[in-house]
C-alpha positions in Angstrom: 68.7 147.3 -169.8 65.4 145.5 -170.3 63.9 142.9 -167.9 65.2 139.5 -169.1 62.9 136.9 -170.5 62.7 133.6 -168.6 60.9 130.3 -169.1 57.5 131.7 -168.5 57.6 134.3 -171.3 60.6 133.5 -173.6 58.3 132.1 -176.4 55.9 135.0 -176.4 56.4 138.1 -178.5 55.7 141.6 -177.3 56.1 143.5 -174.1 56.7 141.8 -170.7 54.0 142.6 -168.1 54.4 142.9 -164.4 54.3 145.1 -161.3 56.2 145.9 -158.1 54.9 145.9 -154.5 57.0 147.3 -151.7 60.0 149.7 -151.6 63.6 148.6 -152.1 65.3 147.4 -149.0 68.9 147.5 -147.7 69.5 144.0 -146.3 72.2 142.7 -143.9 74.1 141.3 -146.9 74.7 145.0 -148.0 72.4 144.5 -151.0 69.7 146.9 -152.0 66.9 144.7 -153.5 63.3 145.0 -154.6 60.9 142.4 -155.8 58.6 142.4 -158.8 55.9 140.1 -160.1 56.2 139.0 -163.8 53.0 138.0 -165.6 52.8 135.8 -168.6 51.7 138.1 -171.4 49.1 135.7 -172.9 47.5 135.3 -169.4 46.0 138.8 -169.4 44.2 138.4 -172.7 40.4 137.8 -172.7 39.7 134.3 -173.7 39.7 133.8 -177.5 41.7 137.1 -178.2 45.3 138.3 -178.6 47.0 141.6 -179.3 49.0 142.0 -182.5 52.2 144.0 -182.8 50.1 147.2 -183.3 48.1 146.5 -180.1 44.9 145.7 -181.9 42.8 142.8 -180.8 42.8 139.7 -183.1 40.4 136.8 -182.7 41.8 133.3 -182.4 40.2 130.6 -184.6 36.7 129.9 -183.7 36.2 133.2 -181.7 33.1 135.2 -182.4 34.3 138.6 -183.7 31.3 140.3 -182.0 32.9 139.6 -178.6 35.9 141.9 -179.3 37.3 143.5 -176.1 36.5 147.2 -175.7 40.0 148.0 -174.3 43.5 146.7 -173.9 42.8 145.9 -170.3 41.8 142.3 -170.5 42.0 138.9 -168.9 40.6 137.6 -165.7 43.2 137.5 -162.8 42.0 134.0 -162.3 43.8 133.0 -165.5 47.1 134.8 -164.8 50.4 133.0 -164.8 52.8 134.9 -162.5 56.1 134.4 -160.7 58.1 136.5 -158.2 61.5 137.8 -159.3 64.1 140.2 -157.9 66.2 143.2 -158.9 69.5 144.1 -157.1 70.4 147.8 -157.4 74.1 147.1 -157.3 75.5 150.6 -157.1 72.6 152.8 -155.9 74.3 153.6 -152.6 77.4 155.1 -154.3 76.2 156.4 -157.7 74.6 159.8 -158.0 74.1 159.7 -161.8 70.9 158.0 -162.7 72.3 157.1 -166.1 75.0 155.0 -164.5 72.9 153.0 -162.2 73.4 149.2 -162.6 71.0 146.4 -162.0 71.2 142.6 -161.5 68.2 140.4 -162.1 67.7 137.4 -159.8 67.4 134.5 -159.4 70.0 133.2 -161.8 67.7 130.2 -162.6 65.0 130.3 -165.3 62.1 130.3 -162.8 61.0 132.8 -160.2 59.1 131.9 -157.0 55.7 130.3 -157.5 53.3 127.6 -156.3 50.5 126.0 -158.3 47.3 127.7 -158.9 44.5 125.6 -157.3 43.7 122.4 -159.3 46.1 123.3 -162.1 49.8 123.2 -162.9 49.8 126.9 -163.7 52.5 129.0 -162.0 51.2 131.5 -159.4 53.3 133.7 -157.1 52.9 137.4 -156.5 54.0 140.4 -154.4 57.0 139.2 -152.5 58.7 141.0 -149.7 61.9 140.1 -148.1 64.0 140.3 -145.0 67.4 139.1 -143.8 67.9 136.0 -141.7 70.9 134.8 -139.7 73.9 133.6 -141.6 73.5 136.0 -144.4 70.4 134.3 -145.7 67.4 136.0 -147.4 63.8 135.3 -146.8 61.0 136.1 -149.3 57.3 135.8 -148.4 54.7 136.0 -151.1 50.9 135.6 -151.7 49.3 132.7 -153.4 45.8 131.4 -154.3 46.1 128.4 -152.0 44.8 130.1 -148.9 48.2 130.6 -147.3 51.3 132.8 -147.7 54.4 131.0 -148.8 58.1 131.6 -148.1 61.4 130.7 -149.8 65.1 131.1 -148.6 68.3 132.0 -150.5 71.7 131.2 -149.0 73.7 132.8 -151.8 72.5 136.4 -152.0 69.4 135.7 -154.1 71.0 133.7 -156.9 69.1 130.5 -156.0 66.0 129.9 -153.8 64.6 127.0 -151.9 61.3 125.3 -152.9 58.5 127.5 -151.5 56.7 126.3 -148.3 53.7 127.4 -146.3 54.5 130.0 -143.7 53.4 128.8 -140.2 53.1 130.3 -136.7 56.0 128.1 -135.7 57.9 125.1 -137.0 55.3 122.3 -137.4 52.6 124.7 -136.3 49.4 126.0 -137.7 49.7 127.7 -141.1 48.9 131.4 -141.5 45.5 131.9 -143.3 45.5 134.4 -146.1 43.5 135.3 -149.2 45.4 136.3 -152.3 46.3 139.7 -150.8 49.5 141.5 -149.9 51.1 140.1 -146.7 54.4 141.9 -146.1 57.2 140.8 -143.8 59.4 143.4 -142.1 62.3 143.0 -139.7 63.0 145.6 -137.0 66.6 146.5 -135.9 66.1 144.7 -132.6 65.4 141.4 -134.5 61.6 141.3 -134.3 59.8 140.1 -137.4 56.5 141.9 -138.2 54.0 140.1 -140.4 50.9 141.9 -141.7 48.1 139.7 -143.0 44.3 139.1 -142.9 44.1 135.8 -140.9 41.1 134.3 -142.8 40.5 131.7 -145.4 39.6 133.3 -148.7 36.1 133.2 -150.0 36.0 130.7 -152.8 39.8 130.5 -153.0 39.7 134.2 -154.0 41.1 137.6 -153.2 39.0 138.5 -150.2 38.2 139.3 -147.4 40.8 142.0 -146.6 39.3 143.4 -143.4 40.4 143.4 -140.6 44.2 143.6 -140.8 46.1 141.4 -138.4 49.7 141.6 -137.0 52.0 138.8 -135.9 55.3 139.4 -134.1 58.0 136.8 -134.5 61.6 136.0 -133.6 64.2 133.7 -135.3 65.5 130.8 -133.3 69.2 130.2 -133.9 70.0 126.9 -135.5 66.4 126.1 -136.5 65.7 125.6 -140.2 62.1 124.6 -140.4 59.7 127.5 -141.0 62.8 129.6 -141.6 63.4 129.3 -137.9 60.6 131.7 -137.2 58.3 131.6 -134.1 55.4 134.0 -133.9 53.2 135.1 -131.0 49.4 134.8 -131.2 48.2 137.1 -134.0 46.3 140.2 -133.0 43.9 142.5 -134.8 45.7 145.7 -135.9 42.9 147.6 -137.8 39.2 147.1 -138.2 37.6 149.0 -141.1 34.2 150.5 -141.0 32.4 147.9 -143.1 30.9 150.5 -145.4 31.6 150.0 -149.1 33.5 152.7 -150.9 36.1 153.5 -153.4 36.2 152.4 -157.1 35.4 148.8 -156.3 32.7 149.5 -153.7 34.5 147.5 -151.0 35.8 148.1 -147.5 39.2 146.5 -147.8 42.4 147.3 -146.1 45.0 146.7 -148.8 48.7 146.9 -149.5 49.9 147.6 -146.0 53.5 148.5 -145.1 55.1 148.7 -141.7 57.5 151.5 -140.7 59.6 152.5 -137.7 60.6 156.1 -137.1 62.0 157.7 -134.0 61.1 154.9 -131.7 57.5 154.8 -132.9 55.8 152.4 -135.3 53.3 152.9 -138.1 51.4 151.0 -140.8 50.5 152.7 -144.1 47.7 151.1 -146.2 45.3 151.7 -149.0 41.8 152.3 -147.6 39.1 151.0 -150.0 41.6 151.4 -152.9 40.9 155.1 -152.8 43.0 156.8 -150.1 46.3 156.3 -148.2 46.0 156.1 -144.5 48.7 155.9 -141.8 48.0 154.5 -138.3 50.3 154.4 -135.4 50.9 150.9 -134.0 50.7 150.8 -130.2 53.6 149.0 -128.4 51.1 146.6 -126.8 50.7 144.9 -130.3 54.4 144.5 -130.7 55.1 142.3 -127.6 57.5 139.5 -128.3 57.6 138.0 -124.8 58.0 134.2 -124.8 59.7 134.0 -128.2 63.1 132.6 -128.8 66.1 134.9 -128.8 
């Protein structure tokens, strides 16, 4: 079964482009779900060029042929059109034959989750992660180019989603600050919500800086709907990097973090300078939830 076309790519021929961030999760609804980002195919083309069915670059009218791209990797991320979608692995907990695995694509509407790209009407939403809320609801948090993470809620097992809103420290409180970088949300068995982010306005509405990595610990207040009912303690720095450029992009970023709990201890795994995987233990002092609802 192929990934279905939706409004963003139905009129475009050729392959559908996209990527996944984060592992599948077993949620309180009993569903095993993962998110993926779908990218409009034409959005990755260098300006003035398109790929034909044989994957050869063809100039659009008025394009100088001497500017032909040197590879099939093209298109500035600043021109991407992207939306967040979901896949439910409907029988993965009971089926041992990979050939018999079944999948459901969500939401049932023709759009994924997105907010406008700055100063345009272009859709932009990427790298969602999700957790369970009270009442069987699902919460998805994703990155944007607007300087903040956004969230959306589904009350019907992912079939439909609320209009995305800025994630805040508390209902009516200050918004989280975040460049266009992964900002995963995790829920611990005791009900604490762990949010990893960079706590800084992006430089030029961009993708950086991604150092240091911050952590915010939250709880859900029963009966509160604004801000998904979430209240967070004051964010704290989790990891400082060394500030020495390295890796293929000559940066010092802390990227693509994930939070894990094993045997009563807690860890964060992340990509250091886009070149190596590191795992740091998280001290209990950074996970304090005193003063929060619940």
